[in-house]
C-alpha positions in Angstrom: 43.0 -126.3 -1.5 41.6 -127.6 1.5 38.4 -126.1 1.2 37.9 -127.2 -2.5 38.8 -130.4 -1.1 36.2 -130.8 1.5 33.7 -128.8 -1.0 34.1 -131.8 -3.3 33.6 -134.2 -0.4 30.5 -132.2 0.4 29.3 -132.6 -3.0 29.2 -135.5 -3.4 28.2 -137.2 -0.3 25.1 -135.1 -1.6 25.2 -136.4 -4.8 25.1 -140.1 -2.6 22.1 -139.1 -0.4 20.3 -137.4 -3.7 21.0 -140.6 -5.9 19.4 -142.8 -3.1 16.7 -141.4 -2.3 15.9 -140.7 -6.0 16.2 -143.9 -6.2 14.3 -145.2 -3.5 11.1 -143.2 -4.2 11.1 -144.0 -7.8 12.1 -147.9 -7.2 8.8 -147.7 -4.9 7.0 -146.5 -7.3 7.5 -148.3 -10.1 7.6 -151.2 -7.6 3.5 -149.6 -7.0 2.8 -149.7 -10.9 4.5 -152.9 -11.7 4.1 -155.0 -9.1 0.5 -155.7 -9.1 0.6 -157.1 -12.7 3.6 -159.1 -12.9 2.4 -160.6 -8.9 -0.4 -161.0 -10.3 0.8 -163.0 -13.9 3.0 -164.8 -11.6 1.0 -165.8 -8.9 -2.7 -166.7 -11.9 -0.1 -168.6 -13.3 1.4 -170.8 -11.2 -1.7 -171.7 -9.5 -2.9 -172.5 -12.4 -0.3 -174.7 -13.8 -0.3 -176.5 -9.8 -4.3 -176.6 -10.5 -4.4 -177.4 -13.4 -1.9 -180.5 -13.7 -2.8 -181.3 -10.1 -5.4 -184.0 -11.5 -2.7 -185.2 -13.8 0.0 -185.1 -11.0 -2.1 -187.5 -8.9 -2.8 -190.0 -11.0 0.5 -190.5 -12.0 1.9 -190.3 -9.2 -0.9 -193.4 -8.2 0.1 -195.3 -11.1 3.5 -195.2 -11.1 3.8 -196.3 -7.2 1.3 -198.9 -8.1 3.4 -200.5 -11.0 7.3 -199.7 -9.8 9.2 -202.8 -8.4 11.0 -200.5 -6.4 9.0 -201.3 -3.1 6.9 -204.0 -2.2 3.3 -203.9 -1.4 3.1 -203.5 2.2 5.4 -200.0 1.1 2.7 -199.2 -2.0 -0.4 -199.4 0.2 1.3 -197.2 3.2 1.7 -194.4 0.5 -1.1 -195.0 -1.5 -2.6 -194.0 2.0 -1.0 -190.8 2.8 -0.6 -189.6 -0.5 -3.8 -187.6 0.2 -2.6 -186.2 3.0 1.3 -185.6 0.9 -0.8 -183.8 -1.6 -2.8 -181.5 0.6 0.4 -180.6 2.1 1.5 -179.8 -1.9 -1.4 -177.7 -2.8 -1.1 -175.7 0.1 2.1 -175.0 0.3 2.2 -174.9 -3.1 0.1 -172.3 -3.3 1.1 -169.5 0.0 4.8 -170.1 -1.8 4.0 -169.2 -4.9 1.8 -166.2 -3.3 4.6 -165.2 -1.4 7.4 -164.8 -4.8 4.3 -163.2 -6.3 4.3 -160.1 -4.0 8.4 -160.0 -3.4 8.7 -160.2 -7.0 6.8 -157.5 -7.8 7.9 -155.5 -5.6 11.1 -155.7 -5.2 12.8 -156.3 -8.9 11.4 -152.7 -10.2 12.3 -151.7 -6.8 15.8 -152.7 -6.8 16.6 -152.4 -10.4 16.1 -148.6 -9.9 19.1 -148.8 -7.7 21.0 -150.8 -9.9 20.9 -148.6 -12.6 23.7 -146.1 -10.9 26.2 -149.0 -11.9 26.0 -147.5 -15.9 28.8 -145.4 -16.5 26.7 -141.9 -18.0 24.5 -140.0 -16.1 22.4 -139.4 -18.6 22.3 -143.6 -18.8 22.1 -143.9 -14.9 18.4 -141.8 -15.2 17.1 -143.6 -18.3 17.5 -146.8 -16.6 16.4 -145.6 -13.8 13.0 -144.9 -15.0 13.4 -148.4 -17.2 14.5 -151.1 -16.3 12.3 -153.0 -13.4 9.5 -152.6 -15.9 8.6 -154.0 -18.5 11.7 -156.7 -17.3 9.7 -157.2 -14.6 6.7 -158.7 -16.6 8.4 -160.2 -18.8 10.5 -162.2 -15.6 7.0 -163.3 -14.1 6.4 -164.9 -17.6 9.9 -166.7 -17.7 9.4 -168.0 -13.8 5.5 -169.3 -14.7 6.7 -171.0 -18.1 9.9 -172.9 -16.0 7.3 -173.8 -13.4 5.3 -175.2 -16.0 8.1 -176.7 -17.3 8.9 -178.7 -14.3 5.5 -179.6 -13.6 4.9 -180.7 -16.6 8.1 -182.4 -18.4 10.3 -183.1 -15.2 8.4 -184.7 -12.3 6.5 -187.1 -15.0 10.0 -187.9 -16.0 11.1 -189.0 -12.6 8.7 -190.5 -12.1 9.0 -192.6 -15.7 12.5 -193.0 -14.1 10.6 -195.3 -11.0 8.8 -196.7 -13.1 11.4 -198.4 -15.2 13.6 -198.7 -12.3 15.8 -201.7 -13.0 14.7 -205.6 -11.3 18.9 -205.2 -10.0 17.3 -202.3 -8.0 17.1 -202.7 -4.4 13.6 -203.5 -2.9 12.0 -201.2 -1.1 9.8 -202.9 2.3 7.7 -201.4 5.1 9.4 -202.8 8.3 6.0 -202.6 10.4 7.8 -203.8 13.4 9.2 -200.3 13.3 6.5 -197.6 12.3 5.2 -197.0 15.8 8.1 -195.8 16.5 8.9 -193.6 13.5 5.6 -192.4 14.2 6.7 -191.5 18.2 10.2 -190.2 16.9 8.4 -188.1 14.7 6.4 -186.3 17.1 9.1 -186.0 19.6 10.8 -184.3 16.6 8.2 -181.6 16.4 8.2 -181.6 20.2 11.9 -180.7 20.9 13.1 -179.3 17.3 10.8 -176.7 16.3 10.9 -174.8 19.5 14.9 -175.2 19.9 15.6 -174.2 16.2 12.7 -170.9 16.9 14.9 -170.3 19.5 18.5 -170.1 18.9 17.3 -168.4 15.3 15.6 -165.2 17.3 18.6 -165.4 20.3 21.0 -164.8 17.3 18.8 -162.5 15.0 20.0 -159.3 17.1 23.1 -160.3 16.2 22.8 -160.9 13.3 21.0 -157.7 12.6 23.7 -155.6 14.3 26.1 -157.4 12.5 25.4 -157.5 9.1 24.3 -153.3 10.1 28.0 -153.1 11.0 29.9 -154.8 8.0 27.8 -153.0 5.8 28.0 -149.6 6.4 32.2 -150.5 7.3 32.1 -152.1 3.7 30.5 -148.4 1.7 32.6 -147.1 4.0 35.6 -147.6 3.1 35.0 -149.3 -0.1 35.3 -152.6 0.4 33.1 -156.0 0.0 30.2 -155.8 -2.8 30.3 -151.9 -2.5 33.9 -150.9 -4.2 32.3 -148.5 -6.2 30.4 -145.1 -5.6 28.3 -145.4 -8.0 26.8 -149.3 -5.6 27.0 -146.8 -2.3 22.8 -146.2 -3.5 23.1 -150.3 -3.3 25.0 -150.8 -0.3 22.1 -148.4 1.4 19.0 -150.4 -0.3 20.6 -153.2 1.8 21.3 -152.0 4.8 17.6 -150.8 4.6 15.9 -154.2 3.4 18.3 -156.1 6.2 15.5 -156.2 9.1 13.6 -158.2 6.1 16.2 -160.7 5.6 16.5 -161.5 9.5 13.0 -161.7 9.6 13.1 -164.4 6.4 16.5 -166.0 8.2 14.1 -166.5 11.3 11.0 -167.9 8.9 12.9 -170.1 7.4 14.2 -171.9 10.2 10.3 -172.5 11.5 9.5 -173.8 8.8 12.4 -175.9 8.0 12.4 -176.9 11.3 9.3 -179.0 10.8 10.6 -181.4 8.0 13.8 -181.7 10.3 11.7 -183.3 12.6 10.0 -185.2 11.1 12.5 -186.7 9.6 13.8 -188.1 13.0 10.9 -191.0 11.6 13.5 -191.7 8.5 16.3 -192.1 10.4 14.4 -194.9 13.1 13.5 -196.5 9.2 16.7 -196.2 7.9 18.5 -197.4 11.1 16.2 -199.7 12.0 16.3 -198.2 15.6 14.8 -196.1 17.7 17.4 -195.1 20.1 19.1 -193.7 17.3 16.1 -191.6 15.6 15.9 -190.0 19.0 19.5 -189.3 19.1 19.7 -187.8 16.2 16.3 -185.5 16.7 18.8 -184.5 20.0 21.8 -183.9 18.0 20.2 -181.6 14.4 19.6 -179.2 17.3 23.3 -179.0 18.0 24.6 -178.9 14.6 22.2 -176.6 14.0 23.5 -173.8 17.0 27.0 -175.1 15.9 26.0 -174.2 12.1 25.3 -170.9 13.1 27.4 -170.1 15.7 30.0 -171.0 12.6 28.5 -168.2 10.1 28.1 -165.3 12.4 31.7 -165.5 13.6 31.0 -166.5 17.3 32.8 -169.5 19.7 33.3 -172.9 18.0 31.9 -175.9 18.9 27.6 -176.0 20.4 26.5 -176.0 23.8 23.8 -179.1 23.4 24.4 -182.5 22.8 25.8 -184.6 19.6 25.0 -188.1 19.8 25.4 -190.6 17.1 23.0 -191.5 15.6 24.7 -192.9 12.2 26.0 -196.8 11.9 27.8 -195.9 8.7 27.8 -192.7 8.7 29.1 -189.7 10.2 26.6 -186.7 11.3 25.6 -183.9 9.1 28.6 -181.3 10.7 30.8 -184.0 9.7 29.3 -185.3 6.5 28.9 -181.5 5.4 32.5 -179.4 5.1 33.3 -175.9 4.3 36.3 -175.0 1.8 36.7 -171.3 2.2 39.7 -170.1 0.2 42.6 -169.5 1.9 43.1 -166.0 1.1 39.8 -165.0 2.3 40.4 -166.8 6.6 40.9 -163.7 7.7 43.3 -160.2 6.7 45.1 -158.1 9.5 43.6 -154.9 10.0 45.9 -151.6 10.4 47.1 -152.8 14.3 48.0 -156.1 13.5 45.6 -158.5 14.7 43.4 -161.0 12.7 40.4 -160.5 11.9 37.2 -162.6 10.5 36.4 -161.7 6.6 32.8 -159.8 6.6 30.3 -161.5 6.6 28.0 -162.7 3.8 30.8 -161.5 1.4 32.4 -164.6 0.4 35.8 -163.2 -1.2 36.6 -159.5 -1.1 36.6 -158.6 -5.3 35.3 -157.1 -7.4 31.3 -157.1 -8.0 30.0 -154.5 -10.1 26.5 -155.0 -9.2 24.5 -158.1 -7.0 22.6 -158.8 -11.0 26.0 -159.3 -11.7 27.1 -161.4 -9.0 23.9 -163.3 -9.1 24.7 -163.9 -13.3 28.3 -165.7 -11.4 26.3 -167.8 -9.2 23.9 -169.4 -12.0 27.2 -169.2 -14.3 26.0 -168.0 -17.3 29.1 -168.1 -19.1 29.4 -172.1 -18.9 25.3 -172.0 -20.1 26.2 -170.2 -22.9 28.9 -172.4 -23.7 27.3 -175.7 -23.5 24.3 -174.5 -25.8 27.1 -173.3 -28.2 28.5 -176.3 -27.7 25.3 -178.5 -28.5 24.7 -175.9 -31.4 28.3 -176.0 -33.5 28.2 -180.1 -33.3 24.5 -180.2 -34.2 25.3 -178.0 -37.7 28.1 -180.6 -38.8 25.8 -183.4 -37.9 22.7 -181.7 -40.3 25.9 -180.9 -43.2 26.9 -184.1 -43.2 23.1 -185.4 -42.6 23.2 -187.6 -39.8 20.6 -185.9 -37.8 17.3 -184.6 -39.7 14.9 -181.4 -39.4 12.1 -184.4 -38.3 14.8 -185.4 -35.7 14.7 -181.3 -34.7 10.6 -181.5 -35.2 10.1 -183.9 -32.8 12.4 -182.4 -31.0 11.0 -179.2 -30.9 7.3 -180.2 -30.3 8.6 -182.5 -27.3 7.5 -185.9 -28.4 8.8 -188.9 -26.8 9.9 -190.8 -29.8 13.3 -192.2 -31.1 13.6 -189.1 -33.4 12.6 -186.6 -29.7 15.8 -188.3 -28.0 18.5 -188.6 -30.8 17.7 -184.2 -29.9 17.3 -184.1 -26.8 20.1 -186.2 -25.3 21.8 -187.8 -28.2 22.8 -184.1 -29.5 23.9 -183.0 -25.9 26.0 -186.4 -25.2 27.5 -186.1 -28.4 29.0 -182.9 -27.7 29.7 -183.3 -24.5 32.3 -186.1 -25.7 33.9 -184.3 -28.3 34.8 -181.7 -25.6 36.0 -184.2 -23.7 38.2 -185.2 -26.1 39.3 -182.2 -27.1 39.8 -181.5 -24.1 41.9 -184.7 -23.0 44.4 -184.6 -26.3 45.3 -181.0 -25.3 46.0 -182.2 -22.1 43.9 -179.7 -19.7 43.8 -181.0 -16.1 40.0 -179.7 -16.5 37.4 -178.9 -19.5 38.4 -177.0 -22.0 35.3 -173.7 -23.7 34.8 -172.7 -26.6 37.2 -169.6 -26.5 40.2 -172.3 -25.2 39.5 -171.5 -21.9 39.7 -173.8 -19.1 37.2 -174.7 -16.2 39.2 -177.1 -13.8 37.7 -177.8 -10.0 39.9 -174.4 -9.0 38.6 -171.6 -11.0 35.0 -173.1 -11.6 31.7 -171.3 -9.8 30.5 -171.4 -7.1 27.5 -173.6 -7.8 25.4 -176.1 -6.5 24.5 -177.5 -10.3 27.9 -177.5 -11.1 28.8 -179.0 -8.0 26.2 -181.6 -8.8 27.9 -182.2 -13.1 31.1 -181.3 -12.6 32.7 -183.8 -10.7 30.9 -186.5 -12.5 32.3 -184.5 -16.3 35.7 -184.8 -14.5 35.6 -188.7 -13.6 33.8 -189.7 -16.9 36.8 -187.8 -18.5 39.2 -189.5 -16.6 37.9 -193.2 -17.9 37.5 -191.9 -21.0 41.5 -191.0 -20.6 42.7 -194.0 -19.1 40.6 -196.6 -21.8 42.5 -195.2 -24.5 40.1 -195.1 -27.1 41.2 -196.1 -30.8 39.8 -194.1 -33.7 37.3 -197.0 -34.7 36.4 -197.0 -31.0 35.7 -193.4 -31.3 33.3 -193.2 -33.9 31.5 -196.7 -32.4 31.1 -194.2 -29.4 29.7 -191.3 -31.7 27.2 -194.0 -32.8 26.4 -195.2 -29.2 26.2 -191.4 -27.8 24.0 -190.0 -30.6 21.5 -192.3 -31.7 21.2 -194.6 -28.1 19.5 -198.5 -28.9 18.6 -197.3 -32.9 20.3 -199.6 -34.5 19.0 -198.8 -37.4 20.1 -195.1 -37.6 23.6 -196.6 -36.2 23.9 -199.1 -39.2 22.8 -195.9 -41.8 26.0 -193.5 -40.5 28.9 -194.5 -42.1 30.9 -193.0 -39.6 34.3 -196.0 -39.5 32.6 -196.8 -36.3 32.8 -199.8 -35.8 31.7 -202.5 -32.6 34.7 -203.7 -31.0 35.3 -207.3 -31.1 36.6 -207.8 -27.7 33.5 -207.8 -25.5 35.7 -206.1 -22.5 35.8 -202.9 -24.9 32.5 -203.3 -26.2 31.1 -203.3 -22.5 33.8 -200.2 -21.6 32.4 -197.9 -23.7 28.5 -199.1 -23.4 29.5 -198.1 -19.8 30.8 -194.3 -21.4 28.0 -193.9 -22.8 25.2 -195.4 -20.3 27.0 -192.5 -17.9 26.7 -189.7 -20.2 23.6 -190.4 -21.5 22.5 -190.5 -17.9 24.2 -187.0 -16.8 22.7 -185.4 -20.1 19.1 -187.2 -19.0 19.0 -185.3 -15.8 19.7 -182.0 -16.8 17.4 -182.3 -18.8 15.1 -181.9 -16.3 16.0 -178.5 -15.7 13.9 -176.2 -16.7 16.9 -173.6 -18.0 18.5 -175.6 -19.5 15.4 -177.0 -21.5 13.8 -173.1 -21.9 17.3 -173.0 -23.7 18.3 -176.1 -25.4 14.4 -174.7 -27.5 16.5 -171.6 -28.6 19.1 -174.2 -29.5 16.8 -176.1 -31.7 15.2 -173.0 -33.0 18.2 -172.3 -34.5 19.3 -175.0 -35.9 16.1 -175.7 -38.0 17.0 -171.7 -39.1 20.3 -172.9 -40.2 19.0 -175.8 -42.3 16.2 -173.6 -43.9 18.4 -171.0 -44.8 20.4 -173.9 -45.9 17.9 -174.7 -48.3 16.9 -171.7 -49.5 14.0 -171.4 -47.8 14.5 -168.7 -45.0 12.1 -165.6 -46.1 12.3 -163.6 -43.0 11.4 -160.1 -44.8 8.8 -158.2 -43.1 8.0 -160.6 -41.0 8.4 -161.1 -37.1 10.4 -163.6 -35.6 7.3 -165.1 -33.5 6.1 -165.7 -37.6 9.5 -167.0 -38.9 9.6 -169.8 -35.5 5.7 -170.8 -37.0 7.1 -170.9 -40.4 10.6 -172.4 -39.9 8.0 -175.4 -38.1 5.5 -176.0 -40.6 8.6 -175.6 -43.0 10.3 -178.3 -41.1 7.3 -180.7 -39.9 6.2 -181.2 -43.8 10.0 -182.0 -44.4 9.7 -184.5 -41.1 6.9 -185.6 -42.2 8.7 -186.6 -46.0 12.2 -187.9 -44.2 10.3 -190.3 -41.9 7.5 -192.0 -43.8 10.1 -192.9 -47.2 13.2 -194.0 -45.0 13.9 -197.5 -45.3 12.1 -198.8 -47.8 8.7 -196.9 -47.1 6.5 -194.9 -50.0 4.1 -192.1 -49.3 1.3 -191.8 -51.9 -0.8 -188.4 -52.5 -3.5 -188.8 -54.9 -5.6 -185.6 -55.5 -8.0 -186.3 -58.2 -8.2 -184.0 -61.3 -5.0 -182.7 -60.9 -3.2 -185.0 -60.5 -1.9 -186.8 -63.9 -3.6 -184.2 -66.0 -2.4 -180.5 -65.5 -6.2 -178.5 -65.0 -6.9 -175.6 -63.0 -9.2 -175.8 -60.5 -12.7 -173.0 -60.2 -14.5 -171.0 -57.9 -16.8 -173.4 -56.9 -15.7 -177.1 -57.6 -14.2 -179.5 -54.5 -11.2 -181.7 -55.3 -10.4 -184.2 -52.8 -6.9 -185.6 -51.7 -6.5 -189.1 -51.5 -2.9 -189.7 -49.3 -2.0 -193.7 -48.8 1.4 -194.5 -46.4 3.2 -197.7 -47.0 4.8 -197.8 -43.1 7.4 -200.5 -41.4 5.2 -202.9 -43.3 1.7 -201.4 -42.3 -0.5 -199.3 -44.8 -2.9 -196.3 -43.9 -5.4 -194.3 -46.3 -7.2 -192.0 -45.7 -9.0 -188.7 -47.6 -10.7 -185.8 -47.4 -12.5 -183.3 -49.8 -11.9 -179.6 -50.1 -13.2 -176.4 -51.9 -11.5 -174.4 -54.2 -13.0 -170.9 -54.0 -16.0 -169.6 -53.3 -18.8 -172.6 -53.2 -22.6 -172.7 -53.4 -24.4 -173.8 -50.4 -25.2 -177.3 -52.8 -21.9 -177.8 -52.2 -21.0 -177.1 -48.9 -24.2 -179.4 -47.8 -22.7 -182.0 -50.0 -19.0 -181.6 -48.5 -19.5 -183.3 -44.9 -18.1 -186.3 -43.1 -21.6 -187.2 -41.6 -22.3 -190.4 -43.4 -18.8 -191.6 -42.9 -18.7 -190.6 -39.2 -22.0 -191.8 -38.9 -20.9 -195.9 -40.2 -18.4 -195.8 -38.4 -20.0 -195.7 -35.1 -21.7 -198.6 -36.2 -18.5 -200.7 -36.5 -17.6 -203.5 -34.0 -17.1 -207.7 -33.5 -19.6 -209.0 -35.2 -22.1 -206.2 -36.8 -21.8 -207.5 -40.9 -20.5 -205.1 -43.6 -23.9 -204.1 -45.4 -24.9 -202.4 -42.4 -22.4 -199.9 -43.5 -23.9 -199.5 -46.9 -27.3 -199.2 -45.5 -26.6 -196.5 -43.0 -24.6 -194.8 -46.2 -27.6 -194.9 -48.3 -29.5 -193.8 -45.4 -28.4 -190.5 -45.2 -27.4 -190.1 -49.2 -31.5 -190.2 -50.0 -31.9 -188.2 -47.0 -30.7 -185.6 -49.0 -30.9 -186.8 -52.3 -27.7 -187.6 -53.3 -26.3 -190.2 -55.3 -23.5 -193.0 -54.0 -21.4 -194.5 -56.2 -21.0 -197.5 -56.7 -18.4 -199.1 -58.7 -15.3 -198.8 -56.5 -16.3 -200.5 -53.4 -16.9 -203.6 -51.1 -13.0 -204.4 -51.7 -11.0 -207.0 -49.8 -13.7 -208.2 -47.1 -13.8 -211.1 -45.3 -15.9 -214.6 -45.9 -18.0 -214.2 -43.8 -19.2 -210.9 -44.5 -19.2 -209.6 -40.6 -16.6 -207.9 -38.9 -14.5 -209.4 -36.5 -11.6 -208.0 -34.0 -8.6 -207.0 -34.2 -9.4 -206.0 -37.8 -8.7 -203.1 -39.8 -10.1 -201.7 -43.6 -11.6 -198.4 -44.7 -14.5 -196.5 -45.1 -14.7 -194.2 -48.8 -18.3 -193.3 -49.1 -18.3 -191.4 -52.6 -21.3 -188.5 -52.7 -22.5 -187.0 -55.9 -24.6 -183.8 -55.8 -25.4 -185.5 -59.9 -25.0 -188.5 -61.7 -23.6 -191.6 -60.0 -22.3 -193.0 -63.2 -17.9 -192.4 -63.4 -16.0 -191.4 -66.5 -12.3 -192.4 -66.7 -9.9 -190.2 -68.7 -7.6 -191.3 -70.9 -5.0 -191.4 -68.4 -6.2 -194.4 -67.0 -6.1 -191.9 -63.2 -8.6 -189.0 -63.3 -11.7 -190.0 -62.4 -15.0 -187.5 -63.2 -19.2 -187.9 -62.7 -20.6 -188.1 -65.9 -22.8 -185.3 -65.8 -19.3 -183.6 -64.7 -21.4 -182.5 -61.2 -19.8 -182.0 -58.0 -18.6 -185.1 -56.0 -17.3 -185.3 -52.5 -15.8 -188.3 -50.4 -13.7 -188.4 -46.9 -12.0 -192.1 -46.1 -10.6 -193.5 -42.2 -8.5 -196.7 -42.1 -10.9 -198.3 -39.0 -8.9 -200.6 -36.4 -12.5 -203.1 -34.9 -12.0 -203.5 -31.3 -14.0 -205.2 -28.8 -15.9 -201.4 -27.7 -16.2 -200.7 -31.1 -14.0 -199.0 -33.8 -10.5 -196.9 -33.8 -9.9 -194.5 -36.4 -6.4 -195.0 -37.2 -5.9 -192.3 -39.6 -6.8 -189.3 -37.3 -4.9 -186.3 -38.2 
């Protein structure tokens, strides 16, 4: 029996060694093959985004600094002077970090994926995933990283600048106190001279202990099947972690050195904030002791620090007193076999079952919370679509990234509306936290430990308590629904008859407005995160699909998902235009000459003109274009051109005589031996015969190959040439400006 047991142990050990070696070499091979593609994709994409948006970032930043009312003029000038250096640092660091991330991601992701394949249930699945995982997924992941980074640079950063530009006047004005500038410079230099060497020394001295302590704990966890490696199948992952641990330690040292630069420079900010040179120097000294104390706690070394920690804040405690580490009681210590207390495993918050490294990462990123959030949005969005409260126009505007009212209704209003109903359901159920879609409850005790949730969850709980305390009535809840969904769009609020009315008491109305502002502010802040925006776009597309299916427009058939989304957007665009233009008494008139009032069939070689007139919010717009029907000859191709219209627009400007428009068009027609229709021209101009500033009118040259005499059919609408020869016309509405003319109907 003992022989059989020993044989099984030997076989198990041999299997683990074989699995580890196989995953090690196969992962390295995949890293060498896939790594260059994924790495170059990530590097080229991120660097392209950085360089491509750099001029826009500079322009936006300079404009924001000049426009904002948060800074006084001396401070604005100081910031503008410092911007070239700051942007230079940004370029260098961002490109260098992109290269490092690209190389690391491209090589290590396929390698780690090969090890994680051993968490599969069967041997065949393990072998298959060991070969496949980390190949195409790594390349696709690098594209996702580039997309998120581009979204952060293109959307989030401009939003921060917009908030800075539009800061209310009630915010405190930041002033430049010139008397403290020399002290800031001196303390910044002192911080670099003191903090960089001392931080580096602390990290280097403690790195051997970190290395061997980490190896010891990881090996102990793997052998005893504790910590993150509870299953024998995950031991290869433990082996990889042990091998990579020196790289992690080196990364810790390099990160410490890099961070110490900014930690030292922050002393200049302390001088400016505290208005004290002495407190700035105190910060430079104290922060070294705080870092030493923090690393001692992290490595379970002696408590405290040998470095002094002078106080550097007048009203706030030091860093160590402001930031506390909360440890669950069950993870503080455990009793070993000898009865003594042993500290928990390093870098392992709690000895809970963790299937894989990737599973742990997903838990930290709150994948389930994200899914439930998007589920709320989609569920509420479908109900609002069914009721006609939101329209395909709103969805399309948001999908295209527009910044108008319709876009904000979806991007801000819909999440705020869904959040409101989630809080109301949680209050009604008497929940201590927030109820998810499946009925489970997220509270302070069981929520995932995540930086995003730390920042977002607490304000939501405060908001929930505020709603519960003021005890909203049914009509007040309905009014709050309108406010959070439509914001300041009073017309949309009035059009939605959900029973909500503005409270008669000013205090009550102010309370509801305050809740709506806080709720919408939280949503706007979250909407800057690329992960949120990417997932929310999927919600919008799901709502578009839902609407198309209801309209019977879902013709997926053999279409790919990409083609289907494009068709959804195109169909939604058409519906959106009609919904927008026909709302509130506006109208659209589409005139298709030759086929509008009389049913005729066009033939190859015909030309057809489509003229669109729009009346929107009290203003008229008029444009037209001529199109080919089937195959046309060279004469028709030469006739159908925008050239006479463009020439006529180019000569327009304040003080120009109208007759010059006709002369320009006739010169073009005479050159090509075309006729110019004269019956439908020259109406609506002023008596002076000259263009004036801010005047609007249309120009519509009508050229023919043959006769210029029109014949109107008996429907009193359709007009054709007398000899049935081809004609062509293009039209634009223009605005006379000081620089010439601006086309208002470009599309």
